[in-house]
C-alpha positions as CSV (number, residue, x, y, z in Angstrom):
1,M,11.6,-43.1,57.7
2,A,11.9,-41.2,60.7
3,D,14.1,-42.1,63.8
4,V,12.2,-42.8,66.9
5,T,12.7,-43.7,70.5
6,V,10.4,-46.4,71.4
7,G,9.1,-46.6,75.1
8,L,7.9,-49.9,76.5
9,D,6.0,-50.4,79.6
10,I,5.7,-54.2,80.6
11,G,2.5,-53.7,83.0
12,T,0.6,-55.9,85.2
13,T,-2.1,-56.3,82.4
14,S,-0.5,-55.3,79.4
15,V,2.6,-54.3,77.4
16,K,2.1,-50.7,76.4
17,A,4.4,-49.1,73.5
18,V,4.8,-45.5,72.2
19,A,6.9,-44.2,69.3
20,V,8.3,-41.0,69.8
21,N,10.3,-38.4,67.4
22,A,12.9,-36.3,68.2
23,D,10.5,-33.1,68.9
24,G,8.6,-35.4,71.7
25,D,5.7,-36.0,69.4
26,V,3.9,-39.3,69.9
27,L,3.6,-40.9,66.4
28,T,2.2,-44.5,67.4
29,R,1.3,-46.3,70.2
30,A,0.1,-49.7,71.0
31,R,-1.4,-51.7,73.9
32,V,-1.0,-55.7,74.0
33,P,-2.9,-57.2,76.8
34,H,-2.3,-60.2,78.8
35,E,-4.0,-62.3,81.7
36,V,-3.3,-62.1,85.0
37,R,-4.3,-65.2,86.7
38,T,-5.2,-66.1,90.5
39,P,-4.9,-69.9,90.7
40,A,-5.4,-69.5,94.6
41,A,-6.2,-67.2,97.0
42,G,-3.4,-65.1,97.3
43,C,-1.5,-65.9,94.1
44,F,-1.2,-63.7,91.4
45,E,0.6,-64.8,88.2
46,H,0.8,-64.8,84.3
47,D,2.4,-66.8,81.6
48,V,5.9,-65.4,81.4
49,N,5.9,-65.7,77.5
50,Q,2.9,-64.2,77.0
51,A,3.8,-61.1,79.3
52,W,7.6,-60.5,78.9
53,R,8.2,-62.2,75.4
54,S,5.5,-62.3,72.7
55,G,3.6,-59.3,74.1
56,V,6.9,-57.1,74.0
57,V,7.5,-58.4,70.5
58,E,4.1,-57.7,69.3
59,A,4.1,-54.2,70.9
60,L,7.4,-53.5,69.2
61,R,6.1,-54.7,65.9
62,R,3.0,-52.4,66.1
63,V,4.9,-49.3,67.0
64,A,8.2,-49.4,65.1
65,G,7.6,-51.2,61.9
66,N,7.4,-48.0,60.0
67,F,10.6,-46.3,61.5
68,T,14.1,-46.7,62.1
69,V,14.4,-47.1,66.0
70,A,17.2,-45.1,67.4
71,A,16.8,-46.0,71.1
72,V,14.4,-48.1,73.4
73,N,13.5,-47.2,76.9
74,V,12.2,-50.2,79.1
75,A,9.8,-50.2,82.1
76,A,8.7,-53.0,84.0
77,M,6.5,-54.2,86.9
78,V,8.7,-54.7,90.1
79,P,9.1,-56.8,92.1
80,S,8.1,-59.7,89.9
81,L,9.8,-63.1,88.9
82,G,10.0,-64.8,85.8
83,A,12.4,-67.8,86.1
84,V,13.8,-68.9,82.7
85,D,16.5,-71.7,81.9
86,G,19.9,-71.4,80.1
87,A,18.2,-71.2,76.8
88,G,15.6,-68.2,78.1
89,R,12.6,-71.2,78.4
90,A,10.0,-70.3,81.2
91,L,10.6,-72.5,84.2
92,G,7.0,-71.8,85.5
93,P,4.5,-68.9,85.7
94,G,5.9,-65.3,86.5
95,L,5.0,-64.6,90.0
96,L,3.8,-60.9,90.2
97,Y,4.0,-58.3,93.4
98,G,1.7,-59.3,95.7
99,D,1.8,-63.1,95.3
100,K,2.1,-64.7,98.9
101,R,4.6,-67.1,97.7
102,G,7.3,-64.4,96.9
């Protein structure tokens, strides 16, 4: 198994992942979409578990399954809010940039 660096982008509409070798060659990539909800005018949100947990896990599974991961780099949408309790459970929807509530 080759050592790779995994890049993750937790974006507005999907989680993207890429596995790159030491020479910078892209070996595999994945995109896991998630839904942006607009429950009212000026409100932009999504499911915290879908966008920031299960989407990330699935993207990692797709790109890293056949490799040894040497490093992980993460980029994410900013500013956004995903409130969780002490056990990491979401306390409500994730509020995205542009949401009038935040």
